[in-house]
N, C-alpha and C positions, 0 to 999 in steps of 0.2 A: 504493500500500500504506500509506504513512503516514497518509493521510486516513482510510482504513478502520480502522486501529488507533485513531486518535483518536476516531472515531465509536463504535467498539466500547467504548472506555473510558468515554465519556460515557454510553452506554446502560446498561452493566453496573455502572458505578461501581467498577470493579476496576482496580487499578494493574497496568500491563503492563510487563514487563521483557524486553528483547531482549538476548540473550547471544550473542556471536560474535566475529569477528575485527575488525580495524580498518576493514574495509569498511563497517561500520555507521556510521562517522563521516560517510559521504556523506549520511546523512539530515540532518545538521546544516544543509546548505545548501538544503534543500527548501522550508522556509517558516519565518516568524518565530514562528507559533503553536506549531509542533512544537519549535522551539528553546527557547522559554520554558517549555515544559512538561516538558522533558527534564532528567535528571540523569545525568551521566556518571560511572561508577565504573570506574577504570582498574585492571586486573589484569595488570600487566606480567610478562614472563618473568623468571627469575632471571638476573641479570647478573654474570658471572664477574669483572668488573672490581672488584667490591666484596667485601670479606672477609665481610661479613654474609651476602651472598647465597650465597657458596660454602659457608659453614657450614650454611645452611638446605638447600642442595642435597644435601649429604652426608646430612643427616637424611632428606630425601625418598627418596634411594636406599636408605638403610637400611630404611625402612618398606616400600618396594617389595619388597626381597629377602626381608623377613620374611613377606610375603603370598604368595610363590610356593609353590604346593602340590606340592613335590617331596620325595622322601625325604631329600635332602641340600639344605640351604639354599645358594643361589648366593652368589657373592662379587662383588657389584656395586661395592662400595666401591673395590676395587682397580682398577676400570676407570671411575672417575667422570669423568675427562676425556673419554674416548671416548663415554660416555653423554651427557655434556653437549654435545659437538660435534655429535652426530647427532640430538639432540633440541632443540638451541638453547636449552636452559634452560626448555623448555616442558613442564609436567607432563603435559598432554594427549597430546603426542607420545610422551613416555616411557611412558605407560600403554599406548597401542596397541602400541608397539614391544615392550615386555616381554611383553605378552599373546601377540603373534605368535611371539616367541622361545620362549615356553613351549610353544606348539603344536608348534614344531619339535622341542623336546626330548621331548615326549610321543610324537610320531610315531616317534622313534628309541628309545623306551623308555629314555631317558637318566635317570640318577639326579638330575640337576640341570640348570639352564640355564647353559651355559658361554659363553665369549666367542665361540666359533664359531657358536653359535645366534644370538647378538646380531648378529654381523657379517652373517649370512645374511639377516636381516630388517631391516637398518638402511636408512635413507634414503641415497641416493647423495650424494656431495659436491655435485654440481650441484643436486640438489633442495634441499639445506640452504642453499646460497648464495642460491638463488632465494627461498626462504622468508624468509631473513634480510634480504634486500633489501626485501621487502614489510613486514617487521616494522619496520625502521628508518624507512621512509616513513610507516607508521602512527603510530609514536611521534612523529615530527616533526609530523604533522598534529594529533595530540592536543595537543602542546605549543603549537601555533599557536592552537588553540581555547581552551585554558585560560590561556595566557600573554599576553604583549604588553600588560600593563596600562597601560604608559606611552603606547602608541599609542592605547588607548581614551580615556585622559584627554585626550590631545592632540586627538582627533577630537571630544570633547565640549566643548572649549573651556576645560578646567580648568587648562591649562598656560600660559595667556596672561592678562594683566591685563584685567579686564572694561571694556567701553566702553558708553556710553549707546546706547539704541536709535535716538535721533535722529541721532547721529553715524554710526552704522552705515548708516542710510538715505541720508544725504548722501554717504557714501563710495561706496555702491553706485551712486547717480545719477551721481556724478562719473566713476566708472569706466566706466559705460555710454556716457557722452558721449565719452570718450576713444576707446572702441572703435569708435564710429560712423564710418564712412568719410566722408571729406571729398569734396565734389563738385569735379571738376576744372574750373578756369576755362578758358573758350575764349580762345585767343590771337587778338588783333586784328591784322589785316594779314598773317597767315600763312595761305595757302590749304591746304586739305586735300590730302594726297597722293592722286593719281589717275594712271591710265595715259594718257599723251598719245599721240595718233595719230602715226605715223611715215610720212613720204613725202607725195606730193601726192595729194589726193583728186580724184576725177572727172577723172583724167588722160586726154587723148585718145590 
């Protein structure tokens, strides 16, 4: 598929964007041409460990509840922790979840979306833990691709003093000679081990 996308981009002269989960990062190891032509734009989930993300999450919930087309506006802010825990801070999950909860409320002819409707259509704890595990693996993978600048400098020889090319060649030749196995000398006067016959031969 990556080669097909690259060929299509060359033919059409159109920039292609792939949007999805961290599984797209597997394309990074397919080939060097694709890697040098790619630009990664990370759109992480809201992380409740940071105050700024919590404030933005409250704003996201407020905007969601304002868009719910019911006679009475729902009160999502009072349940922001629950909404966060079952959506993992991912707006996409929250969108599908609130839409399904709205469907439940409309089927019941309810005046608004309540916590009961949200609980009925929420992901299970097991599902959330499984998704969170894959998110953390994806974040670590992304950090590995974008980070480790010191290892890159080390691999490129930028963290050691430069040497002359002639000295490098001599060093390589000396190392190869040391690795070459030495031939074992034959011991003089010591016969090789062999099986001796036991008993008398041609006994009458």
